[in-house]
C-alpha positions in Angstrom: 82.6 73.0 132.0 85.6 75.4 132.0 87.3 73.0 129.6 85.3 74.2 126.6 85.4 77.6 125.0 82.3 79.4 123.9 83.1 78.5 120.3 83.4 74.8 121.2 80.1 74.9 123.1 78.5 76.5 120.0 80.0 73.7 117.7 78.7 71.0 120.1 75.2 72.7 120.1 75.2 72.8 116.3 76.2 69.1 116.1 73.5 68.2 118.7 70.8 70.1 116.9 71.8 68.4 113.6 71.0 65.0 115.2 67.9 66.4 116.8 66.0 67.6 113.7 62.6 67.4 115.4 63.9 69.7 118.2 62.9 67.3 121.0 65.8 68.5 123.1 67.3 65.0 123.3 69.1 62.6 121.0 68.6 58.9 121.1 71.3 56.2 121.3 71.4 55.6 117.6 72.0 59.3 116.9 74.7 59.4 119.6 76.3 56.4 117.9 76.2 58.3 114.6 77.9 61.3 116.1 80.7 59.2 117.6 81.2 57.5 114.2 81.4 60.9 112.5 84.3 61.8 114.8 86.1 58.6 114.0 85.1 56.3 116.8 83.6 52.8 116.4 81.4 52.3 119.5 79.5 49.1 120.0 75.8 49.3 121.1 76.8 48.2 124.6 79.3 51.1 124.8 76.7 53.6 123.7 74.2 52.1 126.2 76.8 52.5 128.9 77.6 56.1 127.9 73.9 57.1 127.9 73.3 55.3 131.2 76.3 57.1 132.8 75.2 60.5 131.3 71.6 60.2 132.4 72.0 58.3 135.7 70.2 55.4 134.0 66.9 57.2 133.8 66.4 57.6 130.0 67.3 56.1 126.6 68.3 59.6 125.2 70.5 62.4 126.3 69.8 66.1 126.6 72.3 68.8 125.5 73.8 69.5 128.9 74.5 65.8 129.3 75.9 65.6 125.8 78.1 68.6 126.5 79.4 67.2 129.8 80.2 63.9 128.1 82.4 65.5 125.5 83.9 68.0 128.0 85.0 65.0 130.1 86.5 63.4 127.0 88.5 66.5 126.2 89.8 66.7 129.7 91.1 63.1 129.3 92.8 64.0 126.0 94.5 67.0 127.8 95.7 64.6 130.5 97.3 62.4 127.9 99.3 65.3 126.6 100.3 66.2 130.2 101.4 62.7 130.8 103.4 62.7 127.6 105.1 66.0 128.5 106.0 64.7 131.9 107.8 61.7 130.4 109.3 63.9 127.8 111.1 65.9 130.5 113.3 62.8 131.2 114.0 62.1 127.5 117.2 64.1 127.3 118.0 62.8 123.8 114.6 63.5 122.3 114.2 59.9 121.0 111.0 58.9 122.7 113.0 56.8 125.1 114.0 57.0 128.8 116.7 55.0 130.6 115.0 52.0 132.3 116.7 52.6 135.6 115.9 56.3 135.6 112.2 55.6 134.8 112.1 52.9 137.6 113.5 55.4 140.1 110.9 58.0 139.1 107.9 55.7 139.2 108.9 53.3 142.0 110.6 55.6 144.5 108.0 58.4 145.0 105.1 58.8 147.2 104.1 55.4 148.7 100.5 56.0 147.7 101.3 56.5 144.0 104.6 54.6 143.6 104.6 51.4 141.5 105.9 48.2 142.9 108.8 46.7 141.0 106.4 44.0 139.6 103.9 46.7 138.4 106.8 48.6 136.8 108.2 45.6 135.0 104.7 44.7 133.7 104.2 48.2 132.4 107.6 48.1 130.6 107.1 44.7 129.2 107.8 44.7 125.5 108.8 48.4 125.6 112.4 48.0 126.7 115.0 48.4 124.0 118.2 46.4 123.7 120.0 49.6 124.9 118.3 49.5 128.3 115.8 52.3 127.4 112.0 52.3 127.6 109.8 53.6 124.8 107.5 55.9 126.8 105.1 56.9 124.0 103.7 53.4 124.1 103.3 53.6 127.9 101.5 57.0 127.6 99.1 55.4 125.1 98.3 52.6 127.4 97.8 54.9 130.3 95.5 57.1 128.3 93.5 54.1 127.1 92.6 53.3 130.7 91.4 56.9 131.1 89.2 57.1 128.1 85.4 56.7 128.1 84.0 53.4 126.8 83.2 54.6 123.3 86.8 55.7 122.7 87.9 52.1 121.9 88.5 51.7 118.2 
């Protein structure tokens, strides 16, 4: 839980309590869906069901505050990871244009540790529709795609 400051925990508690007016100590799926809509997400009922099932281990149709807090702390960690990935790509963007030379990026992603290196096929698929006519790759789009795969189900918009 070290991701959240005391102020953030207090804000999440206030939000949770707002959607738990009867002070039952839990919010149901509909209220969770309302919270997610308030922060700009558009989760489906299936996505909310999945989130509640994951948060509770499948035992209940409502979530308690610690589960709610963990859910959002995990979400914030993933957002931080997106920024870290972007900054890593940015290190190789010597011109500050949001682009990296195709061959340089291939060397970085395909020549590293055998466990994490991409195959040439995986690399080409990742860069598909992102390569410019100048032989550069637009990395912000790649970062967005990577971060989408890291997000919780309700983050789809």
